[in-house]
C-alpha positions as CSV (number, residue, x, y, z in Angstrom):
1,X,3.8,-2.2,-12.2
2,X,4.2,-2.2,-8.5
3,X,7.9,-2.5,-7.4
4,X,7.3,-5.9,-5.8
5,X,6.5,-7.4,-9.3
6,X,8.7,-5.3,-11.6
7,X,11.5,-7.9,-11.7
8,X,8.9,-10.6,-12.5
9,X,7.9,-8.7,-15.6
10,X,11.5,-8.2,-16.6
11,X,12.2,-11.9,-16.3
12,X,9.4,-12.6,-18.7
13,X,10.1,-9.7,-21.1
14,X,13.9,-9.9,-21.2
15,X,14.7,-13.5,-20.2
16,X,11.6,-15.1,-21.7
17,X,10.7,-17.1,-18.6
18,X,7.4,-18.8,-18.4
19,X,5.2,-17.7,-15.4
20,X,5.8,-21.1,-13.6
21,X,9.5,-20.8,-14.1
22,X,9.7,-17.3,-12.9
23,X,7.5,-17.8,-9.8
24,X,9.4,-20.9,-8.8
25,X,12.8,-19.0,-8.8
26,X,14.7,-18.9,-5.5
27,X,17.5,-16.7,-4.4
28,X,20.0,-19.6,-5.1
29,X,18.9,-19.6,-8.8
30,X,20.4,-16.1,-9.3
31,X,24.0,-15.0,-9.4
32,X,24.8,-11.3,-9.6
33,X,28.1,-10.7,-11.3
34,X,29.8,-7.9,-13.2
35,X,26.7,-5.8,-13.9
36,X,24.6,-8.8,-15.0
37,X,22.4,-11.4,-13.4
38,X,22.7,-15.1,-14.4
39,X,19.4,-16.9,-14.0
40,X,19.5,-20.7,-13.7
41,X,16.2,-22.3,-14.7
42,X,16.0,-25.9,-13.5
43,X,12.5,-26.2,-12.0
44,X,9.0,-24.8,-12.4
45,X,5.8,-24.6,-10.4
46,X,2.5,-25.9,-11.5
47,X,-0.9,-25.7,-9.8
48,X,-2.7,-28.9,-9.3
49,X,-5.9,-29.9,-7.5
50,X,-3.7,-30.5,-4.5
51,X,-2.1,-27.0,-4.6
52,X,1.2,-25.8,-6.0
53,X,3.8,-28.4,-7.0
54,X,7.4,-27.4,-7.6
55,X,9.1,-29.9,-9.9
56,X,11.0,-30.3,-13.1
57,X,10.7,-28.0,-16.1
58,X,8.5,-28.9,-19.0
59,X,11.4,-30.6,-20.8
60,X,15.2,-31.0,-20.6
61,X,15.5,-28.1,-23.1
62,X,13.9,-25.8,-20.5
63,X,16.9,-26.3,-18.1
64,X,19.1,-23.4,-19.0
65,X,21.2,-20.4,-17.8
66,X,20.2,-17.0,-19.0
67,X,22.2,-13.8,-18.7
68,X,20.3,-10.5,-18.1
69,X,21.9,-7.1,-18.4
70,X,20.9,-3.4,-18.2
71,X,17.6,-2.2,-16.8
72,X,16.4,-5.7,-16.3
73,X,19.4,-6.7,-14.2
74,X,19.2,-3.5,-12.2
75,X,15.5,-4.2,-11.5
76,X,16.3,-7.8,-10.4
77,X,19.1,-6.6,-8.1
78,X,16.8,-4.0,-6.5
79,X,14.2,-6.7,-6.1
80,X,16.6,-9.0,-4.3
81,X,17.7,-6.1,-2.0
82,X,14.2,-4.9,-1.2
83,X,12.1,-8.0,-1.2
84,X,14.1,-11.2,-0.8
85,X,15.7,-12.2,2.5
86,X,19.3,-13.5,2.4
87,X,18.4,-16.3,4.9
88,X,17.5,-19.7,3.6
89,X,16.5,-20.1,0.0
90,X,13.3,-18.0,-0.4
91,X,11.1,-17.7,-3.4
92,X,11.7,-14.4,-5.3
93,X,8.0,-13.8,-5.8
94,X,6.1,-15.4,-2.9
95,X,2.4,-14.9,-2.1
96,X,1.5,-12.3,0.5
97,X,2.3,-14.8,3.3
98,X,6.0,-14.6,2.2
99,X,6.5,-18.3,1.7
100,X,3.8,-19.8,-0.6
101,X,3.9,-19.7,-4.4
102,X,2.2,-16.7,-6.1
103,X,-0.9,-17.7,-7.9
104,X,-1.6,-16.3,-11.4
105,X,-5.0,-15.1,-10.3
106,X,-3.5,-13.1,-7.4
107,X,-0.9,-11.6,-9.7
108,X,-3.3,-10.9,-12.5
109,X,-6.1,-9.3,-10.4
110,X,-5.6,-6.4,-10.0
111,X,-1.8,-6.1,-10.5
112,X,-1.3,-7.3,-14.1
113,X,-4.7,-6.2,-15.3
114,X,-4.2,-2.6,-13.9
115,X,-0.7,-2.4,-15.3
116,X,-1.5,-3.5,-18.8
117,X,-4.6,-1.2,-18.9
118,X,-2.3,1.7,-17.8
119,X,0.1,0.8,-20.6
120,X,-2.8,0.9,-23.2
121,X,-2.7,-2.9,-23.7
122,X,-5.6,-4.4,-21.8
123,X,-5.6,-7.2,-24.3
124,X,-2.1,-8.4,-23.6
125,X,-1.7,-11.7,-21.7
126,X,1.4,-12.1,-19.5
127,X,2.6,-14.8,-21.8
128,X,2.9,-12.2,-24.6
129,X,6.0,-11.0,-22.8
130,X,7.7,-14.3,-23.6
131,X,6.9,-13.7,-27.3
132,X,8.3,-10.2,-27.0
133,X,11.5,-11.7,-25.5
134,X,11.9,-14.2,-28.3
135,X,11.3,-11.7,-31.0
136,X,13.6,-9.1,-29.5
137,X,16.4,-11.7,-28.9
138,X,16.2,-12.7,-32.6
139,X,16.0,-9.1,-33.8
140,X,19.3,-8.4,-32.0
141,X,21.0,-11.1,-34.0
142,X,20.4,-14.4,-32.2
143,X,20.2,-17.4,-34.4
144,X,17.2,-19.7,-34.2
145,X,19.2,-22.2,-32.2
146,X,20.3,-19.4,-29.7
147,X,16.7,-18.2,-29.4
148,X,15.6,-21.8,-28.8
149,X,18.2,-22.2,-26.1
150,X,17.3,-19.0,-24.3
151,X,13.6,-19.7,-24.3
152,X,14.0,-23.4,-23.6
153,X,12.5,-24.8,-26.8
154,X,13.3,-28.2,-28.2
155,X,11.3,-27.8,-31.4
156,X,11.9,-25.3,-34.2
157,X,8.2,-25.3,-34.9
158,X,7.4,-24.0,-31.4
159,X,10.4,-21.6,-31.4
160,X,9.1,-20.0,-34.6
161,X,5.9,-19.1,-32.9
162,X,7.9,-16.8,-30.6
163,X,9.6,-14.9,-33.5
164,X,7.2,-12.4,-35.0
165,X,7.8,-10.3,-38.1
166,X,8.9,-6.7,-37.5
167,X,8.8,-3.6,-39.7
168,X,12.6,-3.7,-40.4
169,X,12.5,-4.3,-44.1
170,X,14.2,-1.1,-45.0
171,X,16.9,-1.6,-42.3
172,X,17.7,-5.1,-43.4
173,X,17.7,-4.2,-47.1
174,X,20.1,-1.3,-46.4
175,X,22.4,-3.7,-44.6
176,X,22.3,-6.1,-47.5
177,X,23.2,-3.3,-49.9
178,X,26.4,-2.6,-47.9
179,X,29.2,-4.7,-49.3
180,X,32.0,-5.9,-47.1
181,X,35.3,-4.9,-48.7
182,X,36.7,-8.3,-48.2
183,X,33.7,-10.1,-49.9
C-alpha cells in the first residue's frame, strides 16, 4: 500500500471505519495523545449525482470516538506529518488536487486492486477490513455492545455480521478448563 494511503487502510482494519467515514475525516477529527490517536467520527461523505456531499453519519450510533494504538496509531501520525497540512482543517485523504474528496474508484484503481493482489487476496473488497476490525475487536475480549459501539452499529443483527467465527476452539476450551481459585 502506498504511504499516502496506509493510514486509510489502518483506519478501516483497526478502527473499523467505513470508507465514507474515513475519507471525510479532517485533521480536527484526530487527537494524538500519549501514544494513541483518538478518532472522532461525526460525519461521512457520500457521492451523489451532484458530486460529493459531506453530511451526517448513517445513524446516531455511528457518531463515536475510537482509540487507535500501536502500529496503526504510528501510521496515522506519520500520515499527518507527511501528508496533512497544519493550516485550516484539511481532509486526511484528499483527491490528487489536495482538497476534493477521494473517490472510491480513484483509490481502488490501481491502488487498492494492486495492493490486495500483492497480498494474495485479489478477492477482498475494502469493506472486508471493517469485518476484520469487528472480528478482531471481539476476539480480544470486547463484548457485543462494545463492538457495536466501536463500529457504530445500532442493531445486534447487523453487528453479528461483523463477527466471524475463528479457529480458537482449543484456546477457548483450555481457558474454560482453568478454574479460578476463588470460584
